[in-house]
N, C-alpha and C positions, 0 to 999 in steps of 0.2 A: 274511441273511448279512452280517456286518460288512464294511464297505469298507476298503481300505487307507488308511493315514494319508498325507496329503500331506507331502512333505519339509519344506515351510515350516512346517506346523503342528507337526511333530515337533521341528524345530530350535528353534522358539520356546519349547517347554516339554518337553524330553526327559524330565524327571523324572516327567511324567504317563504315560509309556509305557514301562514297565519292559521290559527285554530278555526275550525268551522263549527256550526251548531251540533254536528255529529262527527265524532272522530273515532276511528277504529285502529287499534294497535294489535297486530296479529302476527303469528308465526312461532316457530319452535324455540327461538333464542330468548330465554327468559331475561337475561341481563339487558339486552337491547330493548325489550318490552318495557322494563322498569325505567330505563333511561328516557325513552320516548315519552312515557306517561308523565314523568317528572317535568320534562321540558314543556309539555302541553299545559300542565297545571300552572307552571310558573308564568307562561305566556298569557294565560287567561286571568290568573289571580296573582299579580306581582306584588301586592302589598303584604306587609308583615302580618297583618291580621286576616289574611285571606284564608287561613286554615278554617275559619268559621264558615266560609262559603263553599267548602268542599265536603261532599257527602260520599263516603265509600260504602259500597253495598256488595256483599257476596251474592252471586247469582242464585244460589239455592234458597236464599231467604225471601226472594221476591215471588210472591204468589200472584199479585195483581200488578201488571205493568202501569196501570193508571197512577199508582203511588209514585212511580219514577217520573212520569210526565208532569204530575202535579208539582213535584219538587223542582223540576226544571222551569216551570211556569212562575215560580215564586221568586220575586226579586230579593237578593241577599242584602243584609244590612251592612256587610263589609265587602271588601274586594271590588269596589266600584259598582256594586249592584248586580254583578253577574254571579252565576253559580255554576259549579262543576259537579256533576254526578258521575262518579267512577264506578262501573260495574266490572269487577275483576272475576276471572274464570267464567266469563260470560257466555261460553258456548251453550249451556243448557237454557239460559235466558233467551238467547237468540232463537234457539230451536223451538222453545215453548210459546214464544210470543212474536213470531215472525210477522204475522199479519198486522199486529198493532204497531210494530216497529216500522213497517213499510208505510203505514198511514202517518206516523210521526215524522219520518224522514221527508215525506212530501210536503209537510208544513211544520217545521220545527219552531220552537219557542226562541225568540231573540234574547231572552233573559238568561239562558243557561246553555251549557255545553254538555252533551251526553258523550261520555268517554267509555268505550267498550274495549276490554282486553280479552281477546280470544286466541285460541290456538289455531283453529281452522277458519278460513274465510273464503269459500269457493267463489271463483269469478263468474260462475254461471247463474248466481242468484239475482233476484230483483234488487235486493239490498245493495249488493256489490255494485251493480250497474248504476243504481240511483246515486250512490255516494261517490262513484267515480266522477260524477258531474258536480255534486253539491257538497261533498264531505271531504274529510282528510283521512286517507287510508295509508298506514305506514306498515310496510312488510319487514318483519324482524327475522330474517333468515340467517343461518350461520354463514359468515363471510368466507370467501375463497382465500387461499393462502396469501396471495398478494394483497388483497383487501385487508385481511387481518393484520398483516405486518404493517401496512400503512396506518391502520387504526391504532395499533399499539404505539407507534411513534408519535402520532398526534395526541393520543391520550396522555402519554408521559409528559409531553411538552405543555399542553394546555391545562391539565388538571394537577400535575405534580411538579411542574417546573424543571423537568430533567430532559436531557437529550438521550435518546435510545439508539445505540449503534444498530446498523442493519443486521450484523451478525448476531447481536444480542437478541434482537426481535425474532430472528429465525430460531435461535436456541430456545427461547421461551415458547414459541409455537410448537416446536418439536417435543418439548417436555410436557406442556400443559394441554396440547390438543386444541379442541374447539371451544372449550369452556371459557367464555369471555369474562364471566364473573370471577373465576379463580385467577385468570390472567390479570384482571384489574387489581386484585388484592396483591399479587406479586409485584406489579408495577408500583403500587403505593409503597410497598416495603423496600424495593430496590431503589426508588427515588430517595428515600430517607438515607439509605446506605451510601448512595452516591454523593449526597449532600454532605454527609459526615466525612467521607473520604476527601472531598474537595476542601473542606475546612482544615482537615489534617495536613493537606498539601500546601497550606498557607494561602488559601484562596480567599481569605477574608477581605472585605473592602478596604482600600487604602486611600488616605487623603493625599491628594497631589497639590503641591504648592509650597509656600514658605513654611518654615518651622513654627512661626508665630500663628496661633489660631486666628482665623478670619473674624471680622466683626460679625455680630449676630445677623445683620441684614445681608451679609454677603453669602452667596450660595457656596456650598462646599462641593468641590469637584471630586468625583470618585471615579476610579477606573471601572469601566464596564466589565462585569465578571461574566464569563461564559456559564451557561447552564451546567449543572453537575451532569456528568456523563455516566450512563449505565453501560457497562461493557459486558462482553460475553463471559469474561472471567468471573464477574460478579454473579452472573446467572448460574454458572457452574458451582460457585461456592455457596450460594444462598437460596437457590430455587430447587436444585436437585437434591432434596432431602431423601431420607431412607425410603419413603413411600414412592417417590418418583424413580429412584434408582432401582428399587425392587420391581416396579411396574415395567421398566424397560428390560430388566433381566427376564421377567416373565414372558414378555412379548418375543424377545430374542430366542428364549428357550423353545417356545412353541414353533417359531419359524425354523429353528434348527432341527426340529423333530424330537426334542427332549420333552415329552409330555409330562413325565414325572416331576421335573423341575418346574415346569410352567404351572402345574396344579399346586405344587408346594408354595410357590410364590403367591399364587392367587389366594391361598389360605391365609397367608400372612397379611396380605393387603386388606382382605375383608375383615379379618379379626381386628385390624388396626383402624377400622371405621371407613375404609374407602367405599365409594359408591360404584355399583356395577356399571351404571350408564357412563360415569366418568372414565372408568377403566376401559370400556369399549371405545370411547372417543379417542383415548390415547392409542389404543391398539389400531384403530382405523387410520390414524394419521401416519403410522408406519406402513401398514399393509397396502394403503392406496398407492404409495410410492412403488412398492414391489409389483403390484398389479399393473400399474401403468407402464413400468419398465418391461414387464413380460409381454404386454400387448404390443409395445414398440418392437421388441425382438421378434415376435411371431409375424408381425406385418412385414418386417424387413425380409425375413426368410421366405415368406410367401411371394415376395417380389423378386427373389433371387439375389438379395443383397445380404452381405454379412456385416454386422456391426457388433461392437463390443458391449459388454454390460455397462461399462463406464459411459459410453456414448448414449445408451438407452436411458440411463439414470439422468444424465445431464439434459437430455431432451425433455424429461419430465419437469425440469426446473430445480431438481434437488442439488444441493451443494455436496460435491463428492470429495471426500478425503480418503487416504489409504485404508484406514480401519473400517470406515463405512463401506467402501467398495468391496473389501475382503468379505465382510459379513453378508453383504447383499448377494454376491456371487454364490456363496455357500448356501444361503437361504433359498435362492431361486432354484438352485440345483436340487436341494432337498424337497422343495415343494413340487417340483416338476412343472413343465409348461401347462399340463392339464389342470392341476389344482391351483397354480398361480393365476391361471385365467379365470378361475371361479371365485377369486377373493372378493370381488365387488359384490357378487351374488350372495356370498356367505355373510358379508358385513351387513348388507341390506336386510337379510333374514334375521340376523341377530338384533339389529336395531329395531325392527318391527316387533320382534318377540319381547324385547325389554320395554318398549314404550307403548306399543299398541295394546298388549294384553295386561298392562300394568303389573308385570311380573315383579316380585319382590322376594327377598329371602332366598330360600333354596331354589325356587324356580328361576330367579334371575341368575343365580350362580351357575345353574345347569346350562343356561344359554351360553355363558362364556366357556364352560368346560367343553361343550359340544363344538364350539368354534375352534378351540385349541386342539381338540382331538382330530378334527378334520385337517388342520394344518400339519399336525405331527404324524399323520398316517403315511408311512413311507410307501411310495408307489414307484416301481422301477420303470423307467422309460427305456425303449429299445436302444436309443442312441446314448442315453445316460447323460446328455449334455444340456446346458441351459439354452433355451431357444428352440429345442426340438419340437416339431409338430406332431411327432408320434405319440399316441396315447399310451396308457398303461397296458401291460401284457395281461 
């Protein structure tokens, strides 16, 4: 059974994956869902007046699925006669009308494209299996670090005409976490800053040749100008605003065992309008590195090998510089091997608590407070050293 296409693969070459009568865009990454939906719409309805052939429906307003199928069966006056019906937040629509959808998928209308946006799309259902053969299914999962970095560089080049340094991409990922929507906003801003800096450096196009202007029919030769470059210094100067710096201070304080400072900084961020899910994403990006390093240290000790914290961090793929190494050593020692080994579990619990139960307000805040309290709770190891297998007394 063919697997769904990853959103990054689809967006890199949408022309390779023609829209089908039924398309499903699913997964937790909202930015990728929006991008994939936009590409599908443009592929089906490329004309300027194609907006008249697009119908957007929120799932909760659809009581009778026959209204959707009738819309799909009606030829459009614009957009080449085809029609797109987009049902967004379609999870309840799929749940309530699964049998009707299964019948439609078996014999879809050639006049329209049904485009479903859902968060969950289990591979065990009849719909999934049927559309694996006849539909287009695009999985919008949060990319891994290497994929995210590659996506950022491609996005900067193709959409904003700028070259993104590898170190700058890493810095953006470290600051912004997994939120691709916010990353895209920062790339847009940084590209404009880089273009302005390039012009300030005298990078404006230059006419090459005689001092006398060429005749109108003669082509003007211009030096090829390199794309404006986004550097890690630009990221430090323009991305790490007070919210970002405060967030990293909060995370470091929690990992250092300073719960009072961590909660004070959390207060400031929430009062400033920061979203708890976004704060957890930033926290997770730092803690996953510590958790992975601790796992490598513990495995090495179990095998009778001794490795340094630097070696463990480098094995995770993290870029290690002196200040980062110093903090990581202190934080792993403070956390203790026992609690550092539980970071993955704690992060998963916090993520499920924030997203699964639709926590908001004080409930969402308490999820982060509990995570930080767990991190800051000092526990004495018998050995007192990083990498010890001994649990708390």
